[in-house]
C-alpha positions in Angstrom: -137.1 -49.2 68.6 -136.3 -47.0 71.1 -132.1 -47.2 72.7 -132.1 -48.9 75.3 -136.0 -47.9 77.1 -136.4 -49.0 80.3 -139.4 -50.9 81.2 -142.3 -48.2 82.6 -145.3 -49.7 84.1 -148.3 -48.7 86.0 -147.3 -49.8 89.2 -143.8 -47.9 88.9 -145.4 -44.2 88.9 -146.7 -43.5 92.2 -150.0 -41.5 92.9 -149.3 -37.8 93.8 -151.5 -36.2 97.0 -153.3 -33.4 95.5 -153.4 -34.3 91.5 -156.1 -36.5 90.0 -155.8 -37.4 86.2 -158.4 -38.7 83.4 -158.5 -39.7 79.8 -160.8 -39.7 76.7 -160.5 -41.3 73.6 -162.0 -37.7 71.5 -161.0 -39.3 68.4 -159.0 -35.4 67.7 -156.9 -37.3 64.9 -157.4 -40.9 65.0 -160.2 -43.3 66.8 -159.9 -45.4 69.3 -156.6 -44.0 71.0 -156.5 -41.8 73.7 -156.2 -38.4 72.7 -157.4 -36.2 75.8 -155.9 -35.9 79.2 -157.5 -33.6 82.2 -155.5 -32.9 85.3 -157.0 -31.8 88.2 -155.4 -30.1 91.1 -156.3 -29.4 94.4 -156.9 -25.9 95.6 -153.5 -25.8 97.3 -151.3 -26.1 94.4 -149.4 -23.8 92.8 -148.4 -24.5 89.1 -145.4 -22.5 86.9 -144.2 -23.1 83.6 -141.2 -22.5 80.7 -142.5 -22.4 77.2 -141.4 -22.7 73.5 -139.4 -19.6 72.0 -140.6 -20.1 68.8 -142.2 -16.4 67.9 -145.3 -18.9 65.9 -146.4 -20.2 69.3 -149.3 -21.8 69.3 -152.8 -20.7 70.7 -152.9 -22.9 74.0 -149.2 -21.8 74.2 -150.3 -18.3 75.2 -153.6 -18.4 76.4 -151.8 -20.6 79.1 -149.4 -17.5 79.3 -152.0 -15.4 80.0 -153.4 -17.8 82.7 -151.1 -18.0 84.6 -150.5 -14.8 84.9 -154.0 -14.2 85.7 -154.0 -16.5 88.3 -150.6 -14.5 90.5 -152.8 -11.1 90.2 -156.6 -12.8 90.5 -156.1 -15.0 93.8 -158.0 -18.0 91.7 -155.2 -21.0 91.8 -154.5 -22.8 89.0 -157.3 -26.0 88.8 -156.7 -27.9 85.6 -154.4 -28.9 83.0 -156.3 -30.3 79.7 -154.3 -31.9 77.2 -155.1 -33.0 73.3 -152.7 -34.5 70.9 -153.6 -35.3 66.9 -153.8 -31.1 66.9 -151.3 -28.2 67.8 -153.7 -25.6 67.1 -150.5 -23.7 65.8 -150.5 -21.4 63.0 -153.8 -21.1 63.1 -154.9 -17.3 63.9 -157.4 -15.7 65.9 -159.6 -18.6 64.8 -157.5 -21.0 67.1 -157.0 -18.6 70.4 -161.2 -18.9 70.0 -160.8 -22.7 69.9 -158.5 -22.6 72.8 -160.1 -20.7 75.2 -163.7 -22.2 74.3 -161.4 -25.5 75.6 -161.3 -23.5 78.8 -164.7 -22.5 79.1 -166.4 -25.6 78.8 -163.7 -27.8 81.2 -164.2 -24.9 83.6 -168.2 -24.9 83.4 -167.7 -28.7 84.0 -165.3 -28.2 86.8 -167.1 -24.8 88.4 -164.0 -22.7 88.2 -163.6 -19.8 85.9 -161.9 -20.6 82.7 -158.8 -18.3 83.6 -158.0 -21.1 86.2 -157.7 -23.4 83.2 -154.2 -23.9 81.5 -154.7 -25.8 77.9 -152.2 -27.6 75.9 -152.0 -28.9 72.4 -149.7 -31.2 70.4 -149.7 -32.2 66.9 -150.0 -31.0 63.0 -149.5 -27.5 62.9 -152.0 -25.2 60.7 -155.0 -27.4 60.7 -157.7 -26.1 62.8 -158.4 -27.4 66.2 -161.6 -30.1 66.0 -162.6 -28.0 69.2 -165.9 -29.9 69.4 -164.7 -33.1 69.8 -162.1 -32.0 72.5 -165.3 -30.7 74.2 -167.2 -33.7 73.5 -164.3 -35.7 74.9 -164.3 -33.9 78.5 -166.6 -35.3 80.6 -165.5 -38.5 80.2 -161.7 -37.3 81.1 -163.2 -35.9 83.9 -165.4 -39.5 84.9 -162.1 -41.1 85.1 -160.2 -38.8 87.3 -158.1 -40.8 89.6 -154.7 -40.3 91.3 -153.3 -43.3 89.5 -153.6 -42.6 85.7 -149.9 -41.5 85.3 -149.2 -44.0 83.0 -152.2 -43.8 80.8 -151.9 -40.1 80.8 -148.3 -40.3 79.5 -150.1 -42.1 76.6 -152.8 -39.6 76.4 -150.3 -37.2 75.3 -147.8 -39.2 72.7 -148.0 -38.2 68.9 -145.0 -40.3 67.0 -143.7 -41.2 70.6 -143.5 -45.1 70.5 -143.4 -45.9 74.0 -145.0 -43.6 76.4 -142.7 -41.6 79.0 -143.1 -41.2 82.8 -141.1 -41.3 86.0 -141.4 -41.3 90.0 -139.5 -40.2 92.6 -139.6 -40.2 96.5 -137.1 -38.4 98.8 -136.9 -37.5 101.9 -136.2 -34.2 102.6 -135.8 -32.3 106.3 -137.4 -35.6 107.7 -140.2 -35.0 105.2 -141.4 -37.4 102.6 -141.8 -35.7 99.0 -143.4 -38.0 96.1 -142.7 -36.2 92.7 -143.9 -38.4 89.4 -144.0 -36.7 85.5 -144.8 -37.5 82.1 -143.5 -36.2 78.8 -144.1 -37.0 75.3 -141.7 -36.1 72.4 -140.2 -37.5 69.3 -139.3 -35.1 67.0 -138.9 -31.7 66.1 -137.1 -31.5 69.2 -134.0 -28.8 69.8 -133.1 -27.1 72.8 -135.1 -23.2 73.8 -137.2 -25.8 74.1 -138.7 -28.8 72.2 -142.2 -30.0 70.5 -142.4 -31.6 73.7 -144.7 -31.4 76.6 -143.4 -31.9 80.1 -145.5 -32.4 83.1 -143.8 -33.1 86.7 -145.8 -32.8 90.1 -144.8 -32.8 93.6 -146.8 -32.8 96.8 -144.7 -30.5 98.9 -146.1 -26.8 99.7 -144.2 -24.2 97.1 -144.8 -20.8 96.9 -145.1 -19.2 93.1 -142.4 -16.8 93.3 -139.9 -19.9 94.2 -141.9 -22.2 92.1 -141.3 -19.9 88.7 -137.4 -20.6 89.3 -137.5 -24.0 90.2 -139.3 -24.8 86.5 -136.6 -22.9 85.2 -133.9 -24.3 86.7 -135.1 -27.8 86.3 -135.6 -27.1 82.2 -132.1 -25.5 81.6 -130.6 -28.4 83.4 -132.9 -31.0 81.5 -135.5 -30.6 78.4 -132.9 -27.4 77.6 -130.7 -30.1 77.1 -131.5 -32.1 74.4 -131.6 -32.0 70.9 -133.1 -34.6 67.9 -133.3 -33.0 64.6 -132.5 -28.9 65.8 -136.0 -27.9 65.0 -138.0 -25.8 67.9 -140.9 -26.1 67.7 -144.5 -24.1 68.2 -146.2 -26.0 71.3 -143.2 -27.0 73.8 -144.2 -26.1 77.6 -142.5 -27.7 80.5 -145.3 -27.4 83.6 -144.1 -27.7 87.7 -146.9 -28.3 89.7 -146.7 -28.4 94.0 -149.8 -29.6 95.0 -149.0 -28.5 98.9 -151.0 -31.5 99.6 -147.7 -32.9 101.4 -146.2 -32.4 104.3 -143.1 -30.2 103.4 -143.6 -26.6 103.6 -140.4 -24.8 101.0 -140.2 -20.9 102.1 -136.7 -19.4 100.9 -134.4 -19.6 97.7 -131.2 -20.2 100.2 -132.8 -23.1 102.2 -131.7 -26.8 102.3 -135.2 -27.6 101.4 -135.4 -25.5 98.0 -132.0 -27.2 97.0 -132.7 -30.8 98.1 -136.5 -30.0 96.2 -134.9 -28.7 93.2 -132.6 -31.7 92.6 -134.8 -34.0 93.1 -136.8 -32.5 90.2 -133.9 -31.7 87.7 -133.4 -35.7 88.5 -136.8 -36.0 87.2 -136.6 -34.0 84.4 -133.5 -35.0 83.1 -135.0 -38.7 83.3 -138.0 -37.7 81.2 -136.2 -35.8 78.9 -133.2 -38.4 78.0 -136.6 -40.6 77.5 -137.5 -38.5 74.7 -134.0 -38.9 73.0 -134.1 -42.6 73.6 -137.8 -42.5 71.4 -136.2 -40.4 69.2 -137.6 -40.5 65.5 -135.7 -43.0 63.5 -132.9 -43.4 66.5 -130.3 -46.0 67.1 -128.4 -44.5 68.9 -128.0 -42.7 72.4 -125.1 -39.7 72.6 -124.0 -38.0 75.2 -122.2 -34.6 74.1 -119.8 -33.3 77.4 -118.1 -30.6 76.7 -115.3 -29.3 79.2 -112.8 -26.8 79.8 -114.9 -23.9 78.3 -114.6 -20.3 79.3 -118.2 -20.1 80.6 -121.5 -22.3 80.1 -122.8 -20.9 76.6 -119.5 -21.7 75.2 -119.6 -24.9 75.8 -123.8 -25.1 75.1 -122.9 -24.1 71.8 -120.3 -26.4 70.9 -122.7 -28.9 72.0 -125.1 -28.1 70.1 -123.5 -27.7 66.9 -122.1 -30.5 67.0 -125.8 -32.5 68.4 -127.8 -30.5 65.1 -125.1 -31.3 62.4 -126.7 -33.5 59.9 -123.0 -35.2 59.0 -122.1 -36.1 62.4 -125.1 -37.5 63.1 -125.7 -39.3 60.0 -122.3 -40.9 60.9 -123.4 -42.1 63.9 -125.9 -44.3 62.5 -123.5 -45.6 59.9 -121.1 -46.9 62.7 -119.0 -44.6 60.5 -115.6 -43.2 62.6 -115.7 -40.2 60.2 -114.5 -38.1 63.2 -113.2 -35.2 61.2 -117.1 -33.9 60.9 -116.9 -33.2 64.5 -114.2 -31.3 64.7 -116.0 -28.8 61.8 -118.9 -28.6 63.8 -116.4 -27.4 66.7 -114.8 -24.7 64.8 -118.3 -23.7 63.0 -120.1 -23.5 66.4 -119.8 -19.9 67.0 -117.1 -19.6 69.5 -114.9 -16.9 67.4 -111.7 -16.8 69.5 -111.5 -21.1 70.0 -107.7 -22.0 70.0 -108.2 -24.7 67.6 -104.6 -26.3 68.9 -105.7 -26.9 72.4 -108.6 -29.2 71.5 -109.0 -32.6 72.4 -111.4 -35.1 71.3 -112.4 -38.3 73.0 -115.0 -41.2 72.0 -115.6 -42.8 75.7 -112.2 -44.2 76.3 -110.8 -43.7 72.9 -108.4 -40.1 72.5 -108.9 -39.3 69.1 -108.0 -35.8 68.9 -104.9 -33.9 70.5 -104.0 -30.5 69.8 -106.3 -29.9 67.5 -105.4 -32.7 65.3 -105.2 -36.8 65.3 -103.6 -38.2 68.2 -100.7 -40.3 67.4 -102.0 -43.0 68.9 -105.2 -43.3 67.7 -106.6 -45.8 65.0 -109.9 -46.1 63.5 -110.6 -49.6 64.6 -111.6 -48.2 67.8 -113.4 -45.8 67.0 -115.8 -47.7 65.5 -115.9 -49.8 68.3 -117.5 -47.4 69.7 -119.4 -46.3 67.1 -120.9 -49.7 67.0 -122.2 -48.8 70.3 -126.1 -48.2 70.9 -125.0 -45.3 73.7 -121.7 -43.2 73.0 -120.2 -40.3 75.1 -118.6 -37.5 73.3 -116.1 -35.4 74.9 -114.5 -32.6 73.7 -112.1 -30.6 75.9 -111.1 -26.9 75.0 -108.4 -25.9 77.1 -110.2 -22.4 77.9 -111.4 -22.6 81.5 -113.1 -24.7 83.9 -117.0 -24.3 82.5 -118.9 -27.5 81.0 -122.2 -28.2 79.5 -123.7 -31.4 78.4 -126.1 -32.1 75.8 -128.0 -35.5 74.9 -129.0 -36.7 71.5 -129.5 -39.4 69.0 -128.3 -40.6 65.5 -130.2 -39.7 62.1 -131.3 -42.9 60.4 -133.4 -43.5 57.1 -136.6 -44.2 59.6 -136.7 -40.7 60.8 -137.3 -39.0 57.0 -139.6 -41.9 56.7 -141.5 -41.1 59.8 -141.4 -37.5 58.9 -142.9 -37.7 55.5 -145.3 -39.9 56.1 -146.7 -38.1 59.7 -150.1 -36.7 58.2 -150.9 -39.7 56.4 
């Protein structure tokens, strides 16, 4: 059961001028489920993305990066994105690249554009050949259903072990001009920063040149999808794409402009919402945990400590059991890789409960207070380092029996 997951309905998701979406049931892994998505873009659109750092990156990731690079030199914009679930097309060698290319060839032919104007994405089981014939056969149905109000179905079409579709919308006014943003994401396991087995797609109707959009998507990723961890595994397929369709009134022309800053803030807000939905729907999750590290010397060491706590199976299972065995958190802080850390300056808090002071148990701390917080479905862990002014926030969840069951049965 997802942790305090908000009610998401089709009516809450706003159409974004300049993008239409269509899905199909291609039977890639299982019958009678949405598993293929096409997103068609206006010719005015610009597209930028960040991708997995896993050296075993999937064939569609390799091809999407190549097509984005070609779009910058060819003058031919990205025209569509295609996503399949049920198969990651990762660890599939040259055959996998050929299958990803065949998907782009087929969709390009149907839309009347070059194959290099298509960005492919896949998610699902690794090391299995992509059933490319099923993907190609499903494309006409996906195209036939293209509509601007299909965001909810699109969120369903990219799910794997997700229990709920993840989507959000926002409308903002920037310099007197309305901007609509809508996005979807997927992911529930094999999630950790830089990035995760997640897909994220956000579209807005602003006009943003390619170079600025590339900066914006990196800033948004660092503040959102690169701040989540479920199990510490970095996937082969993760991708976060930002689309500016250019169909609206707002035009962003300079990085230092008020328009850039305001649009980036709106994108980050939406990206954080989508990233947190992934954690709330983490495989087997029963607790949503915010890790806030303060008073660090720099952002990097704050993140190291947050990730060490968020990745620790001992910490995560303690949260699942509502067991205030909080020495596990101190141990994680100690092995995070901050070699000159002065533990005598460390403070630890669970919500309003001051647990550790000057590196040791606070004299007023009572285990009953810790257990009270541990029983909550949402918990904030704050660590103060006493080293400077830097801070970082990471979102994670607990580790339950169900996580093991889900992953043990994943290919069944």
